[in-house]
C-alpha positions, 0 to 999 in steps of 0.5 A, a space after each residue: 768360882 766364889 769366895 777365895 778363888 773368885 778374889 784370887 783371880 781378880 787379883 792375878 788379873 789386876 783388879 780390885 778384888 772387890 769391885 772389879 775395877 783396876 787395884 793399886 799396885 801392890 794392894 788388893 782393892 782399888 783407891 776408891 774402895 780403899 777410901 770407902 774402907 777407911 771412911 766405914 772403920 773411922 766412922 765405927 772407931 769415932 762412935 766407939 765401936 771396935 773395928 772387927 767386931 762392930 761391938 762397943 769398945 773400951 776407951 783404951 783399945 784404939 780401934 778394937 774391943 778388949 777381946 778382938 785386940 787380944 784375939 790378934 795378938 795371939 794369932 800373931 803368936 800361932 804365926 810364928 809358929 808357937 803350939 797350942 799349949 803355948 798359945 792358952 799359957 799367953 791367954 790365960 797369962 793375958 788374962 791375969 796380966 796386972 800391968 807390971 812387966 815380968 822382966 823390970 817391973 815397970 808399969 807403963 808398956 812403953 812404944 804404942 801403949 801395948 805390953 809385948 808378949 814374950 817367946 822364944 823364936 827357937 823353942 817356940 815358947 811364950 815366956 811372959 809379958 814384958 814392956 817394950 824396951 826390955 823386948 827391945 833389949 831382949 831382941 837386940 841382944 839376940 835373946 843372949 842372956 850373957 849379952 844383957 849381962 855383959 851389957 849390965 856390967 858394962 853400965 855398972 863400970 861406965 857410971 863410976 
């Protein structure tokens, strides 16, 4: 037994998938392997290397190079069920993005410092690149434009 089946067998027996020692509850590895990973990754990051591909990374990214960061973000859209055609649109949009929210036009993404890849969860379509504030507003309004319009009317009335 090798590879994934071997690791799954260890996991199901309550063992660390890497070294075979008892693993931590809710995790796939033991504390020692987790500490080793953290030390290795922290060393890579401190040396200016991407945590994933070990290539030099840009200063703006915290732990990954621009390419790995983009791939991780597109991978999340795949996991959400967006078709490859929509993933391609998102990829092109990321490449062409000029640092402004497609919704409100601000130049700072807010939040953790990354722009949001906005998508329609029902239709499985990519919509655009927006700031964290717009992403939160759209999400809290349950992707309902009428709710957002009503909220805008409410704000305008209360500011008078």
